[in-house]
C-alpha positions as CSV (number, residue, x, y, z in Angstrom):
1,M,-147.7,-32.6,187.6
2,L,-151.0,-34.4,187.8
3,T,-150.9,-37.5,190.0
4,G,-154.1,-39.0,188.8
5,V,-155.9,-38.4,192.1
6,V,-158.3,-35.4,192.2
7,K,-158.8,-34.0,195.6
8,F,-162.4,-32.9,196.1
9,E,-163.6,-31.0,199.2
10,L,-166.8,-31.9,201.1
11,E,-169.2,-29.4,202.4
12,K,-172.3,-30.3,204.3
13,F,-175.2,-27.9,204.6
14,T,-178.8,-27.9,205.8
15,V,-181.7,-26.4,203.9
16,P,-185.1,-25.6,205.6
17,F,-187.9,-27.3,203.7
18,K,-191.5,-26.9,205.0
19,E,-191.4,-28.3,208.6
20,D,-188.2,-30.3,208.1
21,K,-184.6,-29.6,207.4
22,E,-182.9,-31.4,204.5
23,E,-179.2,-32.2,204.8
24,Y,-176.9,-32.3,201.8
25,E,-173.3,-33.2,201.1
26,V,-171.7,-31.6,198.2
27,F,-168.3,-32.5,196.8
28,F,-166.5,-29.8,194.9
29,R,-163.1,-28.7,193.7
30,L,-162.0,-25.1,193.6
31,L,-161.8,-23.7,190.0
32,W,-158.4,-22.2,190.7
33,D,-156.9,-25.5,191.9
34,W,-158.2,-27.3,188.8
35,A,-156.8,-24.7,186.4
36,T,-153.4,-24.6,188.0
37,D,-153.3,-28.5,187.9
38,L,-154.1,-28.3,184.2
39,L,-151.3,-25.7,183.7
40,D,-148.8,-27.9,185.5
41,D,-149.4,-30.9,183.3
42,P,-146.7,-31.1,180.7
43,L,-148.8,-33.3,178.4
44,L,-151.4,-30.6,178.1
45,I,-149.2,-27.5,177.7
46,P,-148.8,-27.8,173.9
47,F,-152.6,-27.8,173.5
48,F,-153.3,-24.5,175.3
49,V,-153.9,-21.5,173.0
50,W,-153.0,-18.1,174.5
51,D,-153.6,-15.8,171.6
52,A,-156.8,-14.5,170.2
53,Q,-158.5,-16.7,167.6
54,C,-160.7,-15.6,164.7
55,F,-163.7,-17.9,164.0
56,F,-166.2,-17.4,161.2
57,H,-168.7,-20.2,161.9
58,E,-171.1,-17.7,163.4
59,P,-171.2,-14.9,160.9
60,W,-173.4,-12.7,163.1
61,T,-171.0,-12.7,166.1
62,A,-167.6,-13.5,164.7
63,N,-166.4,-10.1,163.8
64,H,-167.6,-8.6,167.1
65,M,-165.9,-11.3,169.1
66,W,-162.6,-10.8,167.2
67,D,-162.7,-7.1,167.9
68,I,-163.2,-7.8,171.6
69,Q,-160.2,-10.3,171.7
70,V,-157.9,-8.1,169.9
């Protein structure tokens, strides 16, 4: 169950730029961890759709996408 605190990871890296080196810090979260947290949240479970859906708001792609899903 989600605790309300999202754990991000920090990665530091250096990029050469002209005669200098630029240092950056990037905070990220692994996609798999984010997805499993969403799937563990009992408040969100009823809103997930697992079956193929047929949409007709884009007539030029709707039939093709439906064929792919089914």
